[in-house]
C-alpha positions in Angstrom: -7.3 5.8 17.8 -8.5 5.2 14.2 -5.5 4.9 11.9 -3.6 3.0 9.2 0.1 2.4 9.8 2.4 1.4 7.0 5.7 -0.4 7.6 8.3 -2.5 5.7 10.0 0.2 3.7 13.7 0.6 3.5 16.7 0.8 1.1 17.3 -1.9 -1.4 19.4 -2.4 -4.5 17.8 -2.6 -8.0 16.3 -6.1 -8.5 15.7 -6.5 -4.8 12.4 -7.1 -2.9 10.4 -5.5 -0.1 7.1 -6.3 1.5 5.1 -3.4 2.8 2.4 -3.8 5.4 -0.7 -1.7 6.1 -2.2 -2.4 9.5 -5.4 -0.9 10.8 -5.8 0.2 14.4 -9.1 1.0 16.1 -11.3 -0.5 13.4 -11.5 -3.5 11.1 -10.7 -3.1 7.4 -12.3 -6.3 6.2 -15.4 -4.5 4.8 -13.3 -2.1 2.6 -11.3 -2.0 -0.6 -7.8 -0.9 0.2 -5.4 1.0 -2.1 -1.7 1.7 -2.2 -0.4 5.0 -3.5 3.1 6.4 -3.8 4.7 9.8 -4.1 8.2 10.5 -5.4 9.9 13.8 -4.6 8.5 16.6 -6.6 5.8 14.4 -8.1 2.1 14.0 -7.4 0.8 11.0 -5.5 -0.2 8.2 -7.9 -2.1 5.0 -7.5 -0.2 1.7 -7.4 -2.6 -1.1 -6.6 -6.0 -1.8 -5.1 -7.6 -4.9 -3.5 -11.3 -5.6 -2.9 -12.6 -6.3 0.6 -12.7 -10.1 -0.1 -9.4 -10.1 -1.8 -11.0 -11.5 -5.0 -10.3 -8.5 -7.2 -6.8 -6.9 -7.6 -5.7 -4.2 -9.9 -2.3 -2.7 -10.6 -0.8 0.4 -12.3 0.9 -0.5 -15.6 4.3 0.5 -14.1 4.2 -2.2 -11.5 2.3 -5.1 -13.2 4.2 -8.3 -13.0 6.4 -7.1 -10.3 4.1 -6.1 -7.4 1.5 -8.2 -5.7 -1.2 -6.9 -3.3 -2.8 -9.2 -0.8 -4.7 -9.1 2.5 -5.2 -11.1 5.6 -8.4 -9.9 7.2 -7.8 -12.0 10.3 -4.7 -9.9 10.9 -6.4 -6.7 9.8 -3.5 -6.1 7.4 -3.0 -5.5 3.7 0.4 -6.2 2.1 2.3 -5.1 -1.0 5.0 -7.5 -2.1 7.4 -5.6 -4.4 9.8 -7.7 -6.5 12.4 -6.7 -9.2 12.5 -3.2 -7.8 13.7 -0.4 -10.0 15.2 3.1 -9.0 12.0 4.6 -10.4 10.0 2.8 -7.7 11.7 5.1 -5.1 8.9 6.9 -3.3 6.9 7.2 -0.1 4.2 4.5 -0.1 0.8 5.2 1.4 -2.1 3.0 2.3 -5.6 4.4 1.7 -9.1 3.5 2.7 -12.3 5.3 1.6 -14.8 4.6 4.4 -18.5 4.3 4.3 -21.0 5.1 7.1 -19.3 2.8 9.6 -16.4 5.1 9.8 -18.1 8.4 9.0 -17.4 8.5 5.3 -13.8 9.5 6.0 -10.7 9.1 3.8 -8.0 7.4 5.8 -4.3 7.6 5.0 -1.3 6.2 6.7 1.8 8.2 7.5 3.7 6.6 4.7 6.8 4.4 4.5 9.9 5.3 2.5 11.1 3.0 -0.2 14.5 3.8 -1.8 16.0 1.7 -4.7 19.5 2.6 -5.6 22.9 1.1 -6.3 
């Protein structure tokens, strides 16, 4: 009932682009900061990007700066991650994350992940 759902992943050649979406179901995410994480095979999950509730503040991991852009459309209850100039090292499962406050019981919400594969 209360969940985040990622979509938009797929296979792309180096230099290509993808746009990931993170949609909330059962609650509204407009009060919360939202983060994107990724996890490659055999590696720990790492932070990629974060956007504030208003969209006014955005941060990025050094590895993706200048190539990825995070945005949100609160009217659509969705956060996006535009990924350009993709590299093979971007290959990973990408997850959306929300750390809730009292409104959602102080829970840590994760989506199921969407696979991004960059290869030639």
